[in-house]
C-alpha positions in Angstrom: 16.0 23.9 -100.0 17.7 21.1 -98.2 17.1 22.7 -94.8 13.4 23.1 -95.7 13.1 19.3 -96.4 14.8 18.5 -93.1 12.4 20.8 -91.1 9.4 19.4 -93.0 10.3 15.8 -92.1 11.1 16.6 -88.4 7.5 16.3 -87.1 7.1 12.9 -88.9 10.3 11.6 -87.4 9.4 12.8 -83.9 5.9 11.3 -84.1 7.4 7.9 -84.9 9.0 7.8 -81.5 6.2 9.3 -79.4 4.3 6.8 -77.3 0.7 6.3 -78.5 -2.0 6.6 -75.8 -2.7 3.2 -74.1 -5.9 1.4 -75.0 -7.3 -1.7 -73.3 -7.1 -4.7 -75.6 -10.4 -6.6 -76.0 -10.6 -9.9 -74.3 -10.2 -12.6 -77.0 -10.5 -16.3 -77.1 -6.9 -17.3 -78.1 -6.6 -17.9 -81.8 -10.3 -17.5 -82.7 -10.6 -13.8 -83.2 -13.8 -13.8 -81.1 -14.5 -12.0 -77.8 -14.7 -14.3 -74.8 -18.2 -14.5 -73.5 -18.0 -17.2 -70.8 -20.1 -16.4 -67.8 -18.4 -16.6 -64.5 -19.0 -19.8 -62.5 -21.1 -19.6 -59.3 -19.1 -20.1 -56.1 -18.9 -23.6 -54.6 -20.7 -23.6 -51.2 -20.0 -25.6 -48.0 -23.3 -27.3 -48.5 -22.3 -28.5 -51.9 -19.0 -29.8 -50.5 -20.8 -31.8 -47.9 -23.3 -33.1 -50.5 -20.4 -34.2 -52.7 -18.8 -36.0 -49.7 -22.1 -37.7 -48.9 -22.4 -38.8 -52.5 -18.8 -40.1 -52.5 -19.4 -42.1 -49.3 -22.7 -43.6 -50.5 -21.1 -44.5 -53.8 -18.3 -46.5 -52.1 -20.9 -48.3 -50.0 -23.1 -49.0 -53.1 -20.1 -50.4 -55.1 -19.1 -52.6 -52.1 -22.7 -53.8 -51.6 -23.1 -54.5 -55.3 -19.8 -56.5 -55.4 -20.6 -58.6 -52.3 -24.1 -59.4 -53.7 -22.8 -60.3 -57.2 -24.2 -57.2 -58.8 -22.8 -55.1 -61.6 -20.3 -53.2 -59.4 -18.2 -52.2 -62.4 -21.2 -50.3 -63.9 -21.9 -48.7 -60.5 -18.3 -47.6 -60.2 -18.2 -46.2 -63.7 -21.4 -44.2 -63.1 -20.1 -42.9 -59.7 -16.8 -41.8 -61.3 -18.6 -39.8 -63.9 -20.7 -38.0 -61.3 -18.0 -37.5 -58.6 -14.7 -36.8 -60.5 -13.9 -34.0 -63.0 -12.3 -36.4 -65.5 -13.2 -35.1 -69.0 -14.0 -31.6 -67.6 -10.7 -30.6 -66.0 -7.3 -32.0 -64.9 -7.7 -34.3 -61.9 -5.0 -34.5 -59.3 -5.5 -37.9 -57.6 -3.1 -39.5 -55.3 -4.7 -42.7 -53.9 -4.1 -43.8 -50.3 -1.7 -46.7 -50.7 -0.6 -46.4 -54.4 3.2 -46.9 -54.7 4.0 -48.0 -58.2 1.6 -45.6 -59.8 1.3 -42.9 -57.2 -0.7 -40.5 -59.3 -3.9 -41.2 -61.4 -4.4 -38.5 -64.0 -6.7 -40.6 -66.2 -10.2 -41.9 -65.5 -9.0 -45.5 -66.4 -6.2 -45.2 -63.8 -8.8 -44.2 -61.1 -11.1 -47.1 -62.1 -8.2 -49.6 -61.6 -7.7 -48.2 -58.1 -11.3 -48.3 -57.1 -12.4 -51.7 -58.4 -9.1 -53.5 -58.9 -6.8 -54.3 -61.8 -8.5 -57.7 -62.3 -11.8 -55.9 -62.9 -10.8 -53.4 -65.6 -10.1 -53.9 -69.3 -8.2 -50.6 -69.8 -5.7 -49.0 -67.5 -5.1 -51.9 -65.2 -2.4 -51.2 -62.6 -1.1 -54.5 -61.1 -0.9 -53.1 -57.5 -4.6 -52.3 -57.3 -6.7 -54.6 -55.3 -9.9 -52.5 -55.5 -10.3 -49.8 -52.8 -14.0 -49.4 -53.3 -14.5 -53.1 -52.7 -11.9 -53.3 -49.9 -9.9 -55.9 -51.7 -13.0 -58.2 -51.7 -14.2 -57.6 -48.2 -16.4 -54.5 -48.9 -17.1 -51.4 -46.9 -20.2 -51.2 -44.7 -19.9 -47.5 -43.9 -17.9 -44.3 -44.8 -18.0 -41.2 -42.6 -16.3 -37.8 -43.4 -15.0 -35.7 -40.5 -13.9 -32.3 -42.0 -11.2 -30.5 -40.2 -11.8 -27.4 -42.4 -13.5 -26.4 -45.6 -12.0 -23.5 -47.5 -14.2 -21.8 -50.1 -12.5 -20.1 -53.0 -15.1 -18.9 -55.5 -15.7 -21.7 -58.1 -13.4 -24.1 -56.1 -13.2 -25.4 -52.6 -10.8 -27.5 -50.6 -11.7 -29.8 -47.7 -9.3 -31.5 -45.3 -9.9 -34.0 -42.5 -10.3 -37.7 -41.7 -12.6 -40.2 -43.1 -13.5 -43.5 -41.4 -14.1 -46.8 -43.3 -15.9 -49.7 -41.6 -15.1 -53.1 -43.1 -18.3 -55.0 -44.2 -16.9 -58.4 -43.1 -14.9 -57.7 -39.9 -16.5 -54.5 -38.7 -13.0 -53.1 -38.2 -12.7 -49.3 -38.7 -9.8 -47.6 -40.6 -9.0 -43.9 -40.3 -7.6 -42.2 -43.3 -6.5 -38.5 -43.8 -7.8 -36.7 -46.9 -7.6 -33.5 -48.9 -10.3 -33.0 -51.5 -10.6 -30.2 -54.0 -14.0 -29.5 -55.5 -14.6 -27.4 -58.7 -17.7 -26.1 -60.4 -17.4 -27.5 -64.0 -18.7 -25.7 -67.1 -21.9 -27.7 -66.9 -22.5 -26.2 -63.5 -21.9 -29.4 -61.5 -19.5 -29.6 -58.6 -16.9 -32.4 -59.0 -13.6 -33.5 -57.4 -10.5 -32.2 -59.2 -8.1 -32.9 -56.3 -8.0 -36.0 -54.1 -5.1 -36.9 -51.8 -5.3 -39.6 -49.2 -2.8 -41.0 -46.7 -2.7 -43.2 -43.6 
């Protein structure tokens, strides 16, 4: 009788250690119990990169012109930042040209301090910032991008090269090296998620 029980239990014991066939797990949104349905984002094109660069250059000129003419350059800068940079949509890796005390600017307020100056912002003022977009009060007359290379990577792209800034008061030109990363955000718009400048 005891041998019969042992033999009857043997198939059950063996099946407990037999590997079950593999099945693909459904794609899930973590913690929600729902299947992920996000559509893939369209690739960023070289044309879109150049358009974003042209918008960045024209925004710097507009902010400078507004500042020099006594306009609302703060509002102009805020509007430009929302269009150009991916703050609120993505992490932003921003290392401004001459920033030393606060080398990296992960928050939108940090970037505003850099672009229009610590004296011109209420939140996030960083004492070293003289206002790049207003050229420390002298303004910029022109900004020209010269891409060394644009590398397209699906919904992101990276551009590297030199840009040239012409001072609005002296006419002097400054050459600065850049690396910009562009990303298609969930709303379909291409914005800057990486910006590194150096001289």
